SEVEX-473563 format. One record per residue (C-alpha): residue number from 1; x, y, z. Coordinates in steps of 0.001 Angstrom, whole numbers, plus 500000, padded with zeros to 6 digits. Example, Ala and Ser with C-alpha at 12.3 -4.5 7.8 and 13.67 -1.06 7.14 Angstrom:
<site 1 <512300 495500 507800>>;
<site 2 <513670 498940 507140>>;
REM end
This chain:
<site 1 <959806 418693 625451>>;
<site 2 <961226 421728 627445>>;
<site 3 <962606 421944 630925>>;
<site 4 <959174 423282 632000>>;
<site 5 <957482 420073 631177>>;
<site 6 <960251 417867 632728>>;
<site 7 <959962 419870 635986>>;
<site 8 <956152 419494 636120>>;
<site 9 <956421 415848 635603>>;
<site 10 <959192 414915 637944>>;
<site 11 <959539 417795 640471>>;
<site 12 <957278 419136 643184>>;
<site 13 <957618 421919 645655>>;
<site 14 <956191 421714 649074>>;
<site 15 <954675 424350 651294>>;
<site 16 <957842 425404 652539>>;
<site 17 <959347 425946 649035>>;
<site 18 <961447 422903 649208>>;
<site 19 <961764 420925 645787>>;
<site 20 <961573 417054 645908>>;
<site 21 <961388 414466 643369>>;
<site 22 <957688 413422 642909>>;
<site 23 <956854 409948 644194>>;
<site 24 <960038 409812 646279>>;
<site 25 <961733 410936 649516>>;
<site 26 <964400 412760 647808>>;
<site 27 <964912 416323 647771>>;
<site 28 <966727 418154 644665>>;
<site 29 <969411 419124 647057>>;
<site 30 <970076 415648 647690>>;
<site 31 <970773 414784 644153>>;
<site 32 <972600 417987 643479>>;
<site 33 <974986 417294 646521>>;
<site 34 <975864 413839 645230>>;
<site 35 <976507 415428 641622>>;
<site 36 <978503 418372 642824>>;
<site 37 <979972 417348 645956>>;
<site 38 <980741 413900 645480>>;
<site 39 <981195 413977 641434>>;
<site 40 <978655 411333 641011>>;
<site 41 <977242 411117 637290>>;
<site 42 <973380 410621 636959>>;
<site 43 <973984 406831 636575>>;
<site 44 <976405 406593 639664>>;
<site 45 <973591 408313 641499>>;
<site 46 <971009 405986 640201>>;
<site 47 <973242 403107 641323>>;
<site 48 <974006 404533 644685>>;
<site 49 <970507 404833 645386>>;
<site 50 <969462 401524 644283>>;
<site 51 <967649 402366 641308>>;
<site 52 <965458 405172 642944>>;
<site 53 <965057 407580 641564>>;
<site 54 <964695 406938 637845>>;
<site 55 <967455 408475 635532>>;
<site 56 <964767 410713 634055>>;
<site 57 <963865 411772 637777>>;
<site 58 <967648 412535 638394>>;
<site 59 <967990 414613 635113>>;
<site 60 <965169 416610 636031>>;
<site 61 <966342 417123 639565>>;
<site 62 <969694 418514 638201>>;
<site 63 <967922 420633 635734>>;
<site 64 <965812 422026 638103>>;
<site 65 <968766 422818 640482>>;
<site 66 <970825 424449 637885>>;
<site 67 <967716 426428 636906>>;
<site 68 <967120 427725 640491>>;
<site 69 <970894 427509 641721>>;
<site 70 <971237 430649 643598>>;
<site 71 <968099 430070 645655>>;
<site 72 <968773 426513 646506>>;
<site 73 <972304 427246 647404>>;
<site 74 <971062 429941 649913>>;
<site 75 <968678 427471 651224>>;
<site 76 <971544 424843 651816>>;
<site 77 <973793 427477 653229>>;
<site 78 <971162 428469 655693>>;
<site 79 <970652 424851 656540>>;
<site 80 <974288 424444 657052>>;
<site 81 <974500 427495 659265>>;
<site 82 <971567 426198 661541>>;
<site 83 <973250 422751 661854>>;
<site 84 <976553 424235 662840>>;
<site 85 <974803 426377 665552>>;
<site 86 <973020 423415 666786>>;
<site 87 <976234 421466 666929>>;
<site 88 <978014 424195 669051>>;
<site 89 <974912 424232 671435>>;
<site 90 <974837 420600 671910>>;
<site 91 <978762 420130 672153>>;
<site 92 <980281 416823 671622>>;
<site 93 <978530 413561 671986>>;
<site 94 <979074 411153 674716>>;
<site 95 <980641 408595 672251>>;
<site 96 <983013 411371 671001>>;
<site 97 <983988 412338 674665>>;
<site 98 <984848 408876 675456>>;
<site 99 <987049 408477 672646>>;
REM end
């Protein structure tokens, strides 16, 4: 079984071009961030998310991420840029201001 087969059985791409794990509310980015940023192994990701997604789905998501890393990293960078712009426009939250 090749990567393409695993991708077809576990990964779906929505109309906006975002990759999701089929049958879950997890994006491939969610899993990649857990693995790369937090250093979680697939088993730890499985544990941290209370058994969903499955280990097979996690491995497929990581495979998909590494096969499409440049485009997914660019998408993530754009999302971070949008978030930072929104944060600057809205300023500090009332809770932070009180502290």
